[in-house]
Structures are given as structure tokens and as C-alpha cells.
C-alpha positions, 0 to 999 in steps of 0.5 A: 603666087602660090608656093609649091611645097615638096618633101623628099627623103633624098634631095640632090642639088645638081644634075651632073655625073655625080648628081645623076649617079646619086639619083640612080642609086637612090631611086633603085633603093626606093628612096624616091629622090628629087634632083634639082637642076642647077644653072647648067643642067647636066653639068660641064659634060653638056659643053664637052664634045668627044668623051673618050675616057668614060668606061663602056664607050670604046669609040667615045661618046658626045658629052651631051649624049652621055648626060642624056643617058644618065638622065634617062636612066635616073628617070627610068628608076623613078627619079623626079627632076625639077628646074628651080634656082635655089635661093637659100637653104636652112640646114639648122633643123630637120627636115632641111629646107631649100627655097627655090625661085623660077630663075636667078633674077626672080624675087619670089620664092615659088618652091619650098623643098623639105629634105630628110637628107641632102646631096650636094653635087653643084659642080664648079664654074669656070674662072675668069681673069678679071681684066678689062674687056672680059665682062659680058656684053654690053660692058665688055666682050664676053660672049662677043669674042671672049669665051670660056667654052671652046665646044660652045663657041669654037664654030664661030671662029672658023678660019680666024686666029684665036688665043687660049689663056691657061696652062693646065689640062683644060687649056690644052683640051681647049687649044687642041679642040679649037685647031679644028676651027681656028686658022691659028691658036696661040696658047698664052701661059704666065709661067715657063712650063705647063701644069698640064699632064705630059701627054696633053702638054706634048700634044699642044707643043707639037701641034703645027697650028699651035704657038705658045707665048711663055711667061706672059699675062693678058692684061686687057681685051680690046674691040668693039660691039660691032667687030668683036675682039680685035687685039689683046694687051700683054705683059711679059713677066720676065722682061716687064715689057708690054705689047699688043697682040692681034686676035679675033677670039679669046678663050679663058681656060684657067680653072674652075671655082666650086659652086658652093657659095650657098653653103658658106658659113654652114658647111666646112670647106677649104680656102677655095670653096671645095666642100670637105668630106669626112674620111672615105665617106661623102659626109659633111660636117652636118649630119644628113648632108653629103657632098659629091663631084666637083663641089668637093673634088679639087684634085681629080675632077673627072666625070668617072670620079664624080660619078663614083662619089655620087654613088658613095653619097647615095649609099651614105644617105641610104645608110643614114636614113636606115640608121635613123629609122632604126633609132625611131623603131627602138625608141618607139619600142622602148616607150611600150 
């Protein structure tokens, strides 16, 4: 199999709000950027229904529609978008090298990408509980009654009782959305109060279709391949009492992990894996490499802030390239 080689001034890894905003700015600056779709093209907004807090859409907009608009705008200005799975990177020499495969399971490198600058916008992925029964089928019930995406799978639980595990804004959003389908939603949280914003927590606490189990952990999920989820095992953290709870669906909403493993040991990151950027810039500890969106934002994690950091990363990359070109011109002139 022949290996395709690509060389770009700006390569953007990830195509969520941050990555596509970076592409829009870089392409308008005539930097001819390349966007590499990740495992989830469009990022987390592609599995979100109504987006009501993104400026410019007074009546809200569907997440996938919003990301299609981002994508078309980037393409309009000349961005190139490809879909490969990045297997490894070399940031030790310039241009940087990214080795791509057709899929995660593929063993052969099909694309080698050279980048003068790299913008990392790989986002974050849902965390799991790590309990029996949670793994994907056939080993567990993942995808067969267990989900981390209410907007993806809520429809399949129409008229059924389900549980949502978590206590942050993600859990509140999932629970409220699932009331459109489920006969009853039970939120299970390991503490005695939610970590979510007050407005979201109050909506859940006051919703007639939502019950709450405080100070409780889910320790196992039970069911069969044929029936899906049937019940869950619980542990009360105050009384240490174990019990079982009948349900037909389990939605895990306990947060996210940044998709930055590819850069471990090379780029500075915190204990969780969020990339560390310098001051008010999107610069990483490697010159010419920039990070934006949820890959470096553990605090806000909003579409609008991700887009803002994508803009910043593109401007930082443009200035970096301009400074290097200026240095080359000065060096060339001095040789005369």
C-alpha cells in the first residue's frame, strides 16, 4: 500500500468548535490549513440536541446543524478536511510529523502529514464507572441499555424507567433530556448535593418525573444480551447498605477525560491530562504547537469558549509562522 504524504503550514487535529474555528481563521489568513477529523467528527456537539446558549441563534439550534455550519464555513475559505486516525506524532523536529491510519484497528500507516505548526483540538471523552456490566457488548451491556449519550440513545427508552449517574451539569442535562422519553428518571449521586450549577440542579430537583438517590454508588449493572439492562446494584455510602434497583437503562454522566494520550511525555499536561498552555496564549511547551478547546480547558468546557480558544490558537500559529519567516528573511539578507 502506498503512503500518502502531505505537508501543510497549519495542521489542526480535531474538528469540534475549537478546531473548525481555528480552521476558519487560518484559512482566511491564507495559511491553507488541514483539519484531521478525530474519532468523533464535529466533536461533542454532534451528539447534542438543542443548543440554546450559542450567540446568534435566538431560537436555539441543533448541535449537529451548528457543527455542519462550522464545517461548511471552514470549507468555504479553503480548509482541507481529511479523516484519518493519528497513530503517532513526532514533535522533536520540524516540520512535525503525524502518522495516520485508516482506522484505529488498522495496522498500516497510510498517511504521513508534515506540519510547520500543529493545533491540537482533540476534545475530551466521557468517563465510565469501571464496574461490572458496563463494558460494551458482548462482554457487558454497553450499547445495550448502558450509554453515555442521552441524545444518542434516549429514544430507545421511550416509556421505560432509567437512571442517570452523576451530579454535575452533564448529569442534569442528561436527566432533563431523558424525561422526554423515559417513564421515570432516577438520578444517582454519590454525595449529598449536586456539583451542578444552581439553575440546572433546581430544574432537576423540581421536575415531576425525576427522583434522586443521594449518597449512593452504582456498583454493578445486571441484565442479559437478550433483555438488556434489568437492574443495578447500589451501595449507600452513609449506611454501607447494599441494595438492588430495577431499571431498564443506565446513563453514565460523570464527566470527561481529555483526548491527549498521544502527547504524554512530550507536552506539559495536568494530572488529568489537560494540556497546559502559556499565559493568555494557546502556546504549549513545544514551540509551534498550540492547544485549544476541551483538550486544554478543564474549567469552562463550553462550545463558545472552545471556539474562542480556536480563534486564539490560529492567531498564535499565524504569528509564529510570520516571525519564523521574518527570521529567515533577516538571516538570508545577512548572508549577502
